N, C-alpha and C positions, 0 to 999 in steps of 0.2 A: 393218793392222794385222803388228803387227809376229811377227816369227821366236819370239818366246818364252810372246807367244800364242798361237797357234797348235799347239804345242806343250802346253799347257796344257789347250788343250780338248781335243782328242787323248784325254790320261793323264783327263782327265774321260770321256769318252765311251767312253775303255774299262774304265776302273771299274764304268762306270753299268753298261756291255755282262756284261760279269762276276757285277756282283753279280747283274744281273739272271739271268745262269746258275744260279748256285747258287742264288737263288732258285728256279728249274725245279727241280730237279732234286734237291732237298729237296723238293717239292710232289708230284713224279713217285712220288720213292719211299715218301713217309710214305700217296698213295695209295691204294697197290699193296699194300701191310702190312694197311690199312685194308678191303679188298679182300678179301686172301687173309681176312684173318678174320672176315670174311663169311659163307663159303662155309659148306657142310654139310659140305664133309669135314674141314677146321675144327673144328670145334666137335663138331665125334662123339667126334674119337680126340682132341681136350682134356678133352671129361665124361668118356672113359674114361678115360683114365690117369686124369684129376686122382679118380678116386671104385673107383678100380683098392687093393686093402687088397698088394695083392703089389706095387704103384709108390712106395706113403704103406713098409711097411717099405725096400725095396729102396736107397728115397730119405732117409725122415728125414721127421716130418711138422711146417714144412704140404710140400704142393708144393703151387709155383704156376709160369706159365708164365711165361718172362723172353727182353731182349731180344724181335728182331725173327723169321718165320716163311723160313724159306727152300722157296725151288721155286717150283709154281705150283701154280695150278687153272686148268680150263675149263671153263667151267660149260655147255656148250650140250647139245644133245640127242648125245650120242658120243662125250663128251669124255672129260680125266683128269684126277685128283693128284695129285703128288709131291712131298710136303710136305718137311721136318724145322722142326720146333717144337719148340725152347730149353724144357727146363724144367728143375728146383731141388727139392729138398729141403734136411732142413739141414742132412743128414747124404756126398750126395756133386747132383752132374748128372746127364743124358743130354738124351735130344731122341728127339720122338714122329717115327719112322716111318711115313710113310701115303703110300697107294699104292692105286688104284681106280680106276677110272674108271663114269662115266653114260652108265644106258643106258635108255634111254625114260624118262629124268627120276627116274631111278634110280639112288643111288650104290651098285657093287656095290665094296666092299674087296677083296686081294690082301691086304694089309700094313696091320696097326696095331700096331704092336708101342714097347717104349720099352730104346731101347739105353743098355744105364750107363754112364756113365763107367770102369768097374769091370771090360767089357764081357760084362755080363747082357743078355739079350734076352731082355724078357717079351713073351707074343703077346699085346694083348690081344684079339680075338677067338676065343681059347678059350678065353674069361674069363665 
């Protein structure tokens, strides 16, 4: 085999490895997002925010989740959750901040609040 053919084969191999790496990273990222969205802290806090009159008034209707959540949720007994979930309305953007602990299979929340882009904080645990 000549030198040019060898370089071509190496280039093809590097391209295949790069493509497979990108596929693995993207799959891992979306798998993490799907896993977070299926947890109780995510669904509970989103439910509170989307049904809050104070959030609807601050952001404008309709209020919806957009983009990807940030943070983590450990669902094991004794686990914890720390999430930032972007939401938006017709007038403003915000994020839901969630902090909680899983005690004996039940979630206890220290904070579920909406922080608007205008600096307003809406405590969803008090509603």
